[in-house]
N, C-alpha and C positions, 0 to 999 in steps of 0.2 A: 505494498501499499503507501509506504514513505516513497521505495523509488519510482511507481507511478507518477507521485505528487511531485517527487524531486525532477523529471523529465519534462511534464507538463508544465510546470513552473509556476503550481499550485500548493496553496496552504495543504497540508494535509488533511486536517478538520474543516477544511472548505471542500476538499474532496469526498470526506466521509459523510459531512453534511449531505452533500448533493446524491449521496447513494443511499439514505436511511442509516447510517451509520452514528451511534451515537458516543462510541467512545472505544479504547485502545482495550484489547489489541482487536486491529482490525483484520481477521481472519476471511482470510479468500479462498474459493472455491474453481477447480481447473471445470470451465466451462462457463463460472459467473458473468455476468455481464455489468461492466460499468460506465457509469455515465462520466463525463470529463466536460470540465468546462472551454468555450469555443470562446476563445480571445479576440476571434475578429470581428464574427458575426455576431455574437452572443449566442444564447441558447444554451445547448450542452451537445455534445456527439457522446457515440458508446463505443465501448470495448470490451471483448473478450478475451476471458482469460485462456491460455491455454499452455502447454507445455512444448518446447523448443529447445533446440540446441542452438547456441551460437557462435559462430569463427570470431574470431578478433582478429581484427585487420589495424595496419597502420594506419596514422593518422598523417594526410598528407599536411606538410607544412609550406606556410602561405610565402608569396615574396615580404619583401620588406617592404612596410609603408608606415608613414607617421602620422600622427593626428594631436591635432593643437588640444593644449590644455588649456591652464588658467595661467595667467601673467608670462604668456609670450612663451610657456614651455613644449616642446613639440617631444612625444613617445614616439618610437621607433617600436616596430613589432620584435626585432630583433633583442631589445632589452635597452639601448639605446637612448638617452634623456639628452635634448639640448635645450639652454635656455635656462631659467633660474625653477628649482626645485622646492614646493612647500617641505617645509620642516617638517619629517614624520612622516612623509610618503613614500611608497615604493616604487618602483619604474612600474610605467606600464603602456600600452599599446595594443595594437590588432593583435589576434592571437586564433587558434585554433577551434573547430568547429565545436557546434555543442548539439545536445540531443534535442530534438522538437516536440513539440505536444502530442501527446495520447491521439492517435484517433482509432477508427474503428480499421480494422482489415483481420485478414484471415491468414495473412502470412509476411513474412517479413519482406519491406522494398527497398527499395535502391534508395541509395539517399538522394536528395535534392541538393542544389547547388550552396545552398545555407545551411545545409547539417548533413551528417555524416554518418547518423547513427541509427539504431534501431534499438529494440529492447526487445528480450526473447526470453526463454527458461525460467516457465513458473511463474511468470509476472505479466503475462498477456503480452501479444503480438503489439508492435509499436513503429509506426511507419511515420518517417520526417513531411510534416505537414508547413501549411503557411505560417511563419512565425508567430508565436505567443508576444512575443517582447515588442513593446512598441521601442518603434525606429528611432535611431537618434544618433548623437556622437559623443567621443569622449568627454567634449570640453561642455556638455550639454549640465544645467545644474540639476543637480538629483540631491535631495535632501537626505541626508546619512541618519539611518536609526538610532536614536538612544540605545545602547546597550550597558544593563548594569554585569555583564560576564566580564571576568577577568583574562583575556586572551593571550596567549605566548604563540611565540611560532613554531610551528610545525613539524621544523625541520632547518637544520642550518645548509645555507648557500647561498647563492646571487639568485635573485629575480630573476629569470632570463625573458617573461614574459609577463605584462601585468594586465590587469583589471582594464576591460574597455566597456563602454555602455552600449557601442550599435551595435546594428542589426548583424547580426550574427559575427560579432565580436567575441574575445574572450570573457568568459563568465565568471575568472577567478584567477589566480597568479601561476604561474609556472617557477618551480626552484630548480636548480639544476642541482646536484650532487654524484654520489658513488653509489653501485648498486648493492646495495645490503646495507647502506648507513640507516640511523632509525629514524622512522616518522612517528612522533607524538601527537596524541589527543591536545587540540587547541585550548581545548578547556572542558571541564568536568563535564559527563553528562552521561547517555545511553546510546550504544550504538543500536542502531532498528535498520541497516542494512551493512553487510560484509558478504561481495561477492564479485561474479565477473559475469553481470548478465547483460550490463550496458556497453555496448559495443565504443569500441574508440576510445572508452576508459580502464580498459585491463582491471584489475586487481582494484576495486573500488568498497570504499569503508564512506558511510553515513553516520552521523552520528546527533544525535537531537539532544539539546543545551537546553534548552526550556520551551514552551508553547510557541514561542516566535525562531528562536534561532536554531539552523542546522548548521553544522560544517559536512565538507565532504575531503576526500583524500584519493586521490586516483593514478593510475599507472603503478602502484606498488607491485616489487618483485614477489612478495609474500605478505599474508595477513596473520597477525598475532591473536587477534580477539573476534570474539563470538557473535553472533546476532544477538540482541537483547542484553548483552552486558554493559555494566556499568562499569564506566572508566574515570580515573581521575585526569586534573590537568595535567600534562607533561610524563602522562603514561604513556610507553611504549607500545604502538598499533600493529604496524607493518614495518618493512625495509622498504628503500625505495629500489625502485628496479624500472623499467622500461614498457611492461603489460600494455596493449594497446595502442602504443606508439612506438616510435622509432629512435629514440633516445632517452637516456636517466634521465627521470625528472618527477617532482611532485609537484600533482597539479591540485590546486589546493581554492577551495571556493567556501564562502560564508552565503549563505542563504535566511531573508527574513521573510518570514513569510510567505514561503516559495519564492519570492525574489531576488535575485542576484544582488549583492552589493561589492563593494571594493573591499577585501580583507583589509589593504594598507588602512582605510580609516580607524580599523579596532586593532590591528597589531601593533604593540608597542616599538618605537622607535631602535634601531639598531646600527 
């Protein structure tokens, strides 16, 4: 349920309410049909839960592009920055594709240009569709939701691709490192997903921190926690790897009520 909410950009409570579920655990059955919000035209789409296998495919790395930031800052998709940088901010830029909204489908479909991933294996067949994220640019004025969570960096290393609020942009940050180096929980919470069903994300962990915030950790070489396990801030949850991509890195996201927010707005300056 959390994975379907994650890839459709919905708050899990909103998805549950749409399907008449009132509280956790949200137990899904094979053959069960779910409604998901249609972000573009309003109303709802349907999704049938199926059991299928997925095959990992490399994520194609885009050409270097530059996005205008605040105060004349230019963010390169390769991690470079020119111009003034706001104190405490990480590098940012355009980045890899992300999963599109869940729509009704009987089999995995080929990715659209804006998306390169679908979902199978026990959580329902997912096909990329019209984007559910409002189009914009990295320089668009987006209010950062307040958080009372004490966030920590999930691993050491350089930020090689930053967050982009643009349509099809990177919905988190990519941190480079070495295969096998520790990946830590960025805050205390409960593991709501640990697996590799989301194509293009490899071995993925999603942690629920409270009713509003989730964090996600992708491309791990191995996972050290189980679904529904409680974790502490700074606890090792995985080892860095290159699953679902062609370079060793951690793709890290923070979601607020199902929507992607810039992790560097919450992580401490380093």
